[in-house]
Each structure stands twice: as structure tokens, then as C-alpha cells.
C-alpha positions as CSV (number, residue, x, y, z in Angstrom):
1,M,-13.5,-15.5,0.4
2,R,-11.6,-12.5,-0.7
3,E,-12.7,-10.6,-3.8
4,K,-10.5,-11.3,-6.8
5,Y,-9.3,-8.0,-8.4
6,K,-8.9,-7.5,-12.1
7,P,-6.2,-5.2,-13.9
8,N,-7.1,-1.6,-13.8
9,D,-9.7,-1.9,-11.0
10,I,-9.4,1.2,-8.8
11,L,-8.7,0.3,-5.2
12,E,-8.3,2.0,-1.9
13,I,-5.7,0.0,0.3
14,I,-5.6,0.6,4.0
15,W,-2.3,-0.6,5.4
16,I,0.0,-0.4,8.4
17,D,3.2,1.4,7.6
18,T,6.5,0.0,8.8
19,H,9.1,2.1,10.5
20,S,12.7,2.4,11.3
21,A,13.6,3.8,14.6
22,P,16.2,6.9,14.5
23,T,19.7,5.9,15.1
24,G,21.8,6.6,18.0
25,W,21.5,6.0,21.7
26,M,18.4,6.5,23.5
27,D,17.2,6.0,27.1
28,E,14.0,4.0,27.8
29,E,11.8,7.0,28.0
30,E,12.8,8.3,24.6
31,V,12.2,4.8,23.3
32,N,8.7,4.7,24.8
33,D,7.9,8.1,23.4
34,M,9.2,7.0,19.7
35,I,7.1,3.8,19.9
36,E,3.9,5.8,21.1
37,Q,4.5,8.3,17.9
38,I,4.8,5.4,15.4
39,N,2.2,2.9,16.6
40,N,-0.4,2.1,14.1
41,H,0.5,4.6,11.5
42,I,-2.3,3.8,9.0
43,M,-1.8,4.5,5.4
44,H,-4.4,4.9,2.6
45,T,-3.3,4.2,-1.0
46,V,-5.5,4.7,-4.0
47,G,-4.4,3.2,-7.5
48,Y,-4.9,0.8,-10.3
49,F,-4.6,-2.8,-9.4
50,L,-1.8,-4.4,-11.4
51,Q,-1.2,-7.9,-9.8
52,E,-0.5,-9.8,-6.6
53,N,1.6,-12.7,-5.6
54,K,2.2,-14.6,-2.3
55,N,3.7,-11.6,-0.4
56,Y,2.8,-8.5,-2.3
57,F,0.0,-6.5,-3.8
58,Y,0.9,-4.2,-6.5
59,V,-0.8,-0.9,-7.6
60,L,-0.1,1.8,-10.1
61,Q,-0.4,5.4,-9.7
62,T,-0.7,6.4,-13.2
63,Y,-1.8,4.6,-16.3
64,D,-1.3,5.9,-19.8
65,M,-4.5,4.3,-21.5
66,Q,-3.6,5.6,-24.8
67,E,-1.4,3.9,-27.6
68,S,1.6,3.6,-25.5
69,R,-0.1,1.7,-22.4
70,R,2.7,2.9,-20.3
71,V,2.6,3.0,-16.4
72,D,4.2,5.1,-13.7
73,G,4.4,4.7,-9.8
74,I,4.3,1.1,-9.1
75,I,3.6,0.5,-5.4
76,A,4.3,-2.8,-3.7
77,I,2.4,-3.2,-0.4
78,T,3.3,-6.2,1.8
79,K,0.2,-8.3,2.2
80,G,0.8,-8.7,5.9
81,T,0.3,-5.1,6.5
82,I,-3.0,-4.7,4.6
83,K,-6.0,-4.1,6.9
84,K,-8.7,-3.5,4.2
85,I,-9.1,-3.2,0.5
86,N,-12.0,-1.2,-0.9
87,K,-12.8,-1.5,-4.5
88,L,-13.7,2.1,-5.7
89,R,-14.5,1.2,-9.5
90,S,-14.1,-1.8,-11.8
91,G,-11.5,-1.3,-14.4
92,N,-11.7,-1.5,-18.1
93,K,-9.0,-3.1,-20.2
């Protein structure tokens, strides 16, 4: 069973990036070269856990823990692309 995360837990999420091919006509060799370059583009995101739903995992880049309790840099990562989650530190509310 996967670990449950609490708001403000600091996580490293390892996920496969999605890509869009350049536009325009390409021959088969160019297509194969492009696919070779973008295959398994692994991303590492570190942030504060915010919440999750059926399709997405949400983390924050910046959290103002003073009076305003404001946040910045919400990142939504599609769950199907996530390979691994490492909890770096438990959060405090």
C-alpha cells in the first residue's frame, strides 16, 4: 500500500516527462532520431505536498508559512507518469 502524504510533507517526485514532436514534415530517419532523443526523459521535482486526486498529484514550490499562508508555483503531475516518490521530510502545519 502506498504511503499517505500530509500537507507540507517535502517530497521528491520522479516522473517521465511528456513531449510534443516538432511540427513540419520529417522523414523516417528524422522521426527515429527525435524519438531516441526524447525517450525516457526523467524529471525530478522537489516540493511541498498540497493534495492529490484521481488523476493528479499537486506540489508547491514555495510556501509562505508566516501570517499570510500564501503559496506559489503549484505543479500538477499526472499520476500515470510518476515512477517513484521519496518523502524527504515530514511537514508541519
